[in-house]
MARTORFI-23650 format. One record per residue: residue in three letters; x, y, z of N, C-alpha, C in turn. Coordinates in steps of 0.1 Angstrom, whole numbers, plus 5000, padded with zeros to 4 digits. Atoms other than C-alpha are relative to their C-alpha. Layout:
N
AlaXYZXYZXYZ
...
REM end
This chain:
288
Unk500749944994642161785850499450054987
Unk500849995012639961935825500250084994
Unk499149835005641162195800498650094998
Unk500949885000639862535798499450014987
Unk500749955012637162635772500850084992
Unk498949885007639862885762501149914993
Unk499150085010642162595750499349914991
Unk500950085010639362395732499850094992
Unk500549925011638262685715500950084989
Unk499049955008641362845701500449974988
Unk499650035018642562625673498849964994
Unk501149975014639062595659500050144999
Unk500549885000638862955664501650024984
Unk499150015005642462905642499749944986
Unk500850095011640662645617499550064992
Unk501349945011637862855605500650174999
Unk499549845003639563205603501449954988
Unk499050035012642563035579498749964989
Unk500850015012639662875561498950094995
Unk500449905001637863155560501150114985
Unk498949935010641063345544500649924989
Unk499650085011642063075521499149994993
Unk501349985009638563085506499950134994
Unk499849915007638963405497501150074994
Unk499149975005642263445485500349844988
Unk500150095009641363105464500550004986
Unk499749995016643063085428499049994987
Unk500950065006639962925413500449924986
Unk499250095009642162715390501349944999
Unk498650094999645162435383501150144995
Unk498449905000649162615379500649904990
Unk499050115004650662285366498949864993
Unk500650185002649961935346500249915009
Unk500150064989650661775379498650015006
Unk501049984992647461935392498549894992
Unk501150015014645461875355499849835006
Unk499750144997646661505361498849935013
Unk500950064980644961455401498650044990
Unk501549895003641761665384499649874991
Unk500050095008641961385353499349875006
Unk500350164993641961075378498550065009
Unk501449984992638861275402499049974988
Unk500749985014636961295366499849874997
Unk500250145000637560945359499549905008
Unk500750064993636260815389498850005003
Unk501449975003633261005388499449934987
Unk500750075016632560925349500149835001
Unk499750165004633960535350500349925012
Unk500250094984634460445388501949924997
Unk498850115002638360355375500950114998
Unk499049954998641760535382500450044985
Unk499249995014643060515344499250114993
Unk500249885007642960825324499849974988
Unk500350005015641460805290500650124992
Unk498949865010642761025257499250095000
Unk500549885001639861235259500250115011
Unk499649974988640661325293501150075005
Unk498849964999644161395289500550154996
Unk499949855002644561745274501750045006
Unk499049974993647861895296500349905014
Unk499750064989648061615319501549974999
Unk499050035004651461485325500749925008
Unk499550094996653761215334499349855003
Unk500650114999651260945328500649864995
Unk499150155004652260525330499249984993
Unk501050155008651160255310499949905008
Unk500450114990649759955329500049924995
Unk499850125003649559645322498449954989
Unk501550065010645959645307500250114990
Unk500649895006646659915282499950185003
Unk500749924998645560195302501250115006
Unk498849924991647560515315499250065013
Unk500149984988647860595348501050085008
Unk499149885001649060895368500649965012
Unk498850084987652160835395499550075012
Unk500149964987650561025422499249955011
Unk500550064991648960955452498550004997
Unk501649985001645160885449499250045014
Unk500749924992643861005483499850164994
Unk500749835004643461385471499150014992
Unk500950045009641861265440498649955005
Unk501250024994639161095461499350125010
Unk500249884994639061355482499250094996
Unk500049905014638361585456498249984992
Unk500850075007634961345445498850125003
Unk501449894998632461555465500150124993
Unk500149885005633961895457499850034986
Unk500049985010633961825421498749994992
Unk501650015000630261665423499450145003
Unk501049854993629161985440500450134990
Unk500149875013630662245413499549994989
Unk500850005015629362055385498950044998
Unk501249934996626062055401499750144998
Unk500449855001626162445404500550094986
Unk499549905013628062525372498849974988
Unk500749995011624762415351500249894991
Unk499850115013624062225320501350034987
Unk499149935008626662455300501149945001
Unk499050044996629962265296501150065006
Unk498749904997632262555301499750005017
Unk500249914985630562685333499849865007
Unk499950044995630462325344501649925002
Unk498750035000634062265337500450085013
Unk499949904988634962605355499549985014
Unk500750004979632962555389500249865002
Unk499250054997634362235390501650015007
Unk497949984996637962295389500150175010
Unk500049934992637062615413500049905015
Unk500250094985635562355438501349965007
Unk499050115000638362125436501350095006
Unk499349874996640662415443500250015011
Unk500049954982639562475477500149865010
Unk500650134990640062105491501050055010
Unk498850004995643562215499499650115014
Unk500149914985642462515525499549975010
Unk500050064986640862345550500949935006
Unk499050104998643562095551501050065005
Unk499149944992645962355558499950095011
Unk500349944990643962525583499849935013
Unk500050114989643462235603501549945003
Unk498850034996647362165602500750125010
Unk499049904993648162515616498950025013
Unk500850024993645162445640500449895010
Unk499250104993646962115652501150075007
Unk498849924996650362325656499250045014
Unk500649914984648362545683499349925008
Unk500150074989647062255699501249945008
Unk498950114997649962065701500850105009
Unk499649864990651462385717499850015013
Unk501049994986648962425742500249895008
Unk500150094990649562085754501549965003
Unk498950024998653462105755500350135013
Unk499649874992652962425776500150135001
Unk499749865005652862705756498850095005
Unk501049924994650763025765499150004986
Unk500949965012647863095744500550094988
Unk500249885009649063415730501349944984
Unk499250055009652363205715499449914991
Unk501050125007649962905703499450074992
Unk500849955007648063135687500850034987
Unk498949935006651363325670500349854992
Unk500050115007652262975657499349954991
Unk501050065006649262865642499850134991
Unk500749905012648563165623501950074990
Unk498949965006652563235614500449864989
Unk499550155008652662865600498950044987
Unk500350005010649462925579500250154992
Unk499949905007650063285569501650094996
Unk498249974999654063355569500549884992
Unk499450105005654863025551499649974989
Unk500550045012654762815518498249944999
Unk501150065001651562675531498950084997
Unk501149905007649362955520500350004989
Unk499950035014650662945484499449844999
Unk500250145003650162565487498449965001
Unk501749974996646162615501499750034986
Unk500649925011645762805470500249874985
Unk499650095010646762455447499249885001
Unk500550124998645462145441501249864999
Unk498650084994648861985453499749895011
Unk500250084991649561665475500350095012
Unk499649984989651461825497499650075013
Unk500649924990648862035521499549865005
Unk500450124996647361655528500849915003
Unk498650064996651061515531500350045016
Unk498949934990652561785555498549965014
Unk501150024992648761725577500149845006
Unk500050154999649061345576501449985009
Unk499150054991652561365592500050065010
Unk499749934987652161635619498649915008
Unk500550054990648961445631500749855006
Unk499250154995651161085631501050085011
Unk499549934992653661345650499550005017
Unk500549964987651461475675499349885005
Unk501250124995649261145682501549915007
Unk499050074996652860965686500750055017
Unk499949944989653861235714498750025010
Unk501249984997650261215727499849855008
Unk500150174993650360815736500850015011
Unk498850014991653160895759499150025013
Unk500849974988650761035785498349964996
Unk500850035000647760945771498449915009
Unk500750124992644960735791499249904987
Unk500550065010644160595758501450024990
Unk498950075011647060485742500649964989
Unk500350075009646360245720499750044990
Unk500349945010644060445703500950124991
Unk499349885007646360715696501249934989
Unk499150085007649060465683499449954987
Unk500650055010646360305658499450164997
Unk500249925008645560655646501350064993
Unk498749995006649760705641499449924986
Unk500050075011649160405620499050004988
Unk501449965016645960515596500850134999
Unk499049875005647960875594501249964989
Unk499150055008650760665582499649924987
Unk500450105010649060425558499350094989
Unk500349915008647360745541500950074997
Unk498649885002650560945541500449934986
Unk499150045015651760665513498850024989
Unk501049995013648360665495500050154999
Unk500349895004648561025492501750074994
Unk498449955013652561135481501149885003
Unk498750104995654960825478500950035005
Unk498649974991657861035485500050065006
Unk500449944982656561155520500849855002
Unk499550164993657460765529501750025003
Unk498649984995661160955536499650015012
Unk500449964986659461045568499949845011
Unk500250094995658560665579501349965009
Unk498950064990661860575595500050075014
Unk500149934987661760855620498649985008
Unk501850014993657460815626500649865007
Unk499850144999658760425630500550025014
Unk499449994990661360485655499050075015
Unk500549944993659160735674498749945003
Unk501050114995656260455677500849945010
Unk499350124993658960215687499550125018
Unk499549954983659660485720498750025005
Unk501549934989656160595729499649855002
Unk500850174989655160175731500749995008
Unk499850024991657760145752499950065014
Unk500149874990657260465770498849905009
Unk501150024993653760335774499949855009
Unk500250134995654359975783500750015016
Unk499450004990656760105811498850105009
Unk501249934996653960365821499149895011
Unk500950074995651760075828500649905009
Unk499250034993654359925847500250065016
Unk499349894988655260195869499050125000
Unk500249915000654760525874500550104989
Unk498949925008657160665848500049974988
Unk499050085016658960655815500650105002
Unk499349955002662160735809501150005010
Unk499049994990665360825827499650025011
Unk500249914984663761075854498949905005
Unk501250114999661060795858500349985015
Unk499650084987661060675896499749844997
Unk499550135002662260335894498849915007
Unk500850084992659760065901500649915010
Unk499450104989660159835932499949854994
Unk500450115009661859535923499549925009
Unk500750084998660159195929500849865001
Unk499650125000662258875938500750005011
Unk499349964989665258795955500650115010
Unk498649875000666859135954498950115009
Unk500649904994663859295967500150025017
Unk500149964986663359525998499349925008
Unk500950084993662259296024499250085011
Unk500949934996659359406043500350015014
Unk499449984988659559506081499349905004
Unk500850144989658359226105499150045005
Unk501149954994655359266122499349865015
Unk500050134989655259026157501350025008
Unk498850044991657658916182501350054995
Unk499049945010660359006155500650114994
Unk499949895009659759336147501250085008
Unk499149894994662259616153499350065010
Unk500749934991661259766186500150155003
Unk500349885002660060106188500550075011
Unk498849944987662060336211498550075008
Unk501049964987659760376245499850145000
Unk500149854995658360726255498749965016
Unk500650034988657460736293500849975013
Unk499150044990658560606323501649934999
Unk498850085005660860366306500950024992
Unk499549935008662160586283501550025001
Unk498049955001666260646280499750105004
Unk499349864998666960896304500850084994
Unk499149945008668161206289501350045008
Unk498649924992671661346296500050115006
Unk500349924992671861536321501350164993
Unk499249895006673261936316500150065013
Unk499749944989674562076345501049985007
Unk498550024996676762036373500149825003
Unk500050114999675461656377500849914986
Unk499950075011676261606340501349925000
Unk498950105000678961366327501150064998
Unk499049975003682561506327500549964984
Unk499750025015683761566292501749905005
Unk498750075006686761336280501350125003
Unk498649925002690261546289500949994987
Unk499050015015692361606259501250075003
Unk499250014995695961616270500949955005
Unk499350094995698461536290499449935011
Unk500750084993695961416317499149924997
Unk501450145008693861206292500249874998
Unk499950114998693160896296501049904988
REM end
C-alpha cells in the first residue's frame, strides 16, 4: 500500500523546522578543549592531509596521544572532523583574507554541523513511530520533544561527536526493525552494517551498543530467512506446511478418492418426522 503524502512530508517538515531553529540558536564557538582538538584535526586535514596535530595548532586542545612517528594524535573519532571539512572550508572562504575573521567564520561554520544531524535524528524518530502505527500527532510530538525538550538541543549547538553517534545508532536500530518486513531486507541489513562501522569511527565509546545491535541484527536475519520460507516470522506466524514423511497426505483423485455425498434420487433419504418416524428408544423398565 503506498504511503500517504502526509506520512512522507511530516518527517521532512520536522527536519527543516529543527534545522532552522538550531541555526538560529547556534553558539558559533567551541565550549571545551575536546571541541578544539577535533577542530585542530579538521584544520590539519585541510592544510596537510593528515590527522596529526602539529605544535602551532595545539592551543587549548586536550588529551593528545603520541604516535610512533613522533606526531600527536587526537583520541576521538575521525568522522566528525571529516564531515566538518566542507563547512570549515566554506567558513574560511567567507571570512576573507583577515586571519581573525577567517578563524571566527570557520569556527561558526563547523559548529553548525550538529544541527542538521540532530534534526535528522528527530525526523527519523517520527518516521519510525509512524511506521509502528502511531498517529501523525503523536509522531510529531515525539520528534519535536526529542529535538527541543532533551539534551539533543544543547548538543546540537556544539562540535561534540554525540549527535552523530546518536543518529547512527538510531539508523542501525530502525533499519534492523525495518528489515523484518521490508521488501529489500538485504539492503536494510547492509545499512545496519554501514551505520555500525561509521559509529566506531565517530565515537569509540559508543561501541557498548554493538552487542545489542548484533543480537538484533541476528534475530532480524533469522526472521527474514523464515519469511522467505513461509508467510510469517516469530511465534505467532503461521507454521509452514511440512514436507517429508510427516507431511499431510494429499487427497486422492480417481477411483480411490473419498466419495462425495450424493444429492438427488440416490441421496440418503432424510429421517421422517411425524407418525411414520422411527420410534424413540424407551428408557425405564420396558427398555430393551
